[in-house]
PLY file of the C-alpha trace (Angstrom):
ply
format ascii 1.0
element vertex 72
property float x
property float y
property float z
element edge 71
property int vertex1
property int vertex2
end_header
0.13 0.02 -0.02
1.36 3.23 -0.97
2.10 6.01 1.64
0.10 8.62 -0.30
-3.00 6.74 -0.64
-6.13 9.21 1.00
-8.89 7.52 2.80
-12.29 7.37 1.06
-13.52 9.30 4.02
-11.20 12.06 3.40
-12.21 12.24 -0.44
-15.89 12.15 0.26
-15.17 15.53 2.85
-12.98 17.19 0.04
-15.69 16.56 -2.92
-18.03 17.59 -0.99
-16.48 21.05 0.00
-15.74 21.43 -3.65
-19.32 20.77 -4.59
-20.14 23.70 -2.09
-17.48 25.59 -3.49
-18.92 25.67 -7.24
-22.28 26.31 -6.10
-21.25 29.80 -4.77
-22.39 32.62 -7.15
-18.72 33.88 -8.25
-17.32 30.72 -9.36
-20.40 29.77 -11.79
-18.87 31.18 -14.54
-14.98 30.26 -16.35
-12.30 32.61 -14.63
-10.91 33.09 -17.83
-13.64 33.50 -20.32
-16.87 33.71 -18.29
-18.50 30.27 -19.70
-21.30 29.01 -17.64
-20.45 26.33 -15.42
-17.09 25.75 -14.99
-16.29 22.12 -14.30
-12.20 22.05 -13.66
-10.33 23.58 -10.45
-6.42 25.19 -11.27
-5.91 23.81 -7.83
-3.07 26.24 -6.92
-4.77 29.53 -8.31
-8.06 28.60 -6.60
-10.13 29.41 -9.28
-12.73 27.48 -11.65
-11.90 27.43 -15.46
-13.87 25.59 -18.71
-12.97 22.65 -20.34
-11.28 24.94 -23.18
-9.55 27.20 -20.60
-8.25 24.08 -18.32
-6.20 23.18 -21.65
-4.49 26.46 -21.78
-4.11 25.84 -18.09
-2.53 22.55 -18.66
-0.19 23.58 -21.19
1.16 26.66 -18.85
2.93 23.78 -16.88
2.08 22.82 -13.45
4.22 25.23 -11.91
2.11 27.94 -12.57
-1.57 26.29 -12.90
-2.08 22.43 -11.54
-5.57 21.68 -13.34
-7.88 18.99 -11.78
-11.55 18.48 -12.88
-14.02 18.77 -10.27
-16.51 15.90 -11.04
-14.82 12.61 -9.78
0 1
1 2
2 3
3 4
4 5
5 6
6 7
7 8
8 9
9 10
10 11
11 12
12 13
13 14
14 15
15 16
16 17
17 18
18 19
19 20
20 21
21 22
22 23
23 24
24 25
25 26
26 27
27 28
28 29
29 30
30 31
31 32
32 33
33 34
34 35
35 36
36 37
37 38
38 39
39 40
40 41
41 42
42 43
43 44
44 45
45 46
46 47
47 48
48 49
49 50
50 51
51 52
52 53
53 54
54 55
55 56
56 57
57 58
58 59
59 60
60 61
61 62
62 63
63 64
64 65
65 66
66 67
67 68
68 69
69 70
70 71
């Protein structure tokens, strides 16, 4: 077993927090292009972005923007 494995209850807690954050009015649009319903998060910038902008963020590199999907 790997030392970096996250217990299921911690994953559920993190997903619940993320789901609440995405429902906030200021997070209903992409931080870059204002598209409705962003489903990606820049983990180190703390913003939500759309699929198209997530690709741009990925190309910037993880040292600038680490992007992950909001959905499991």
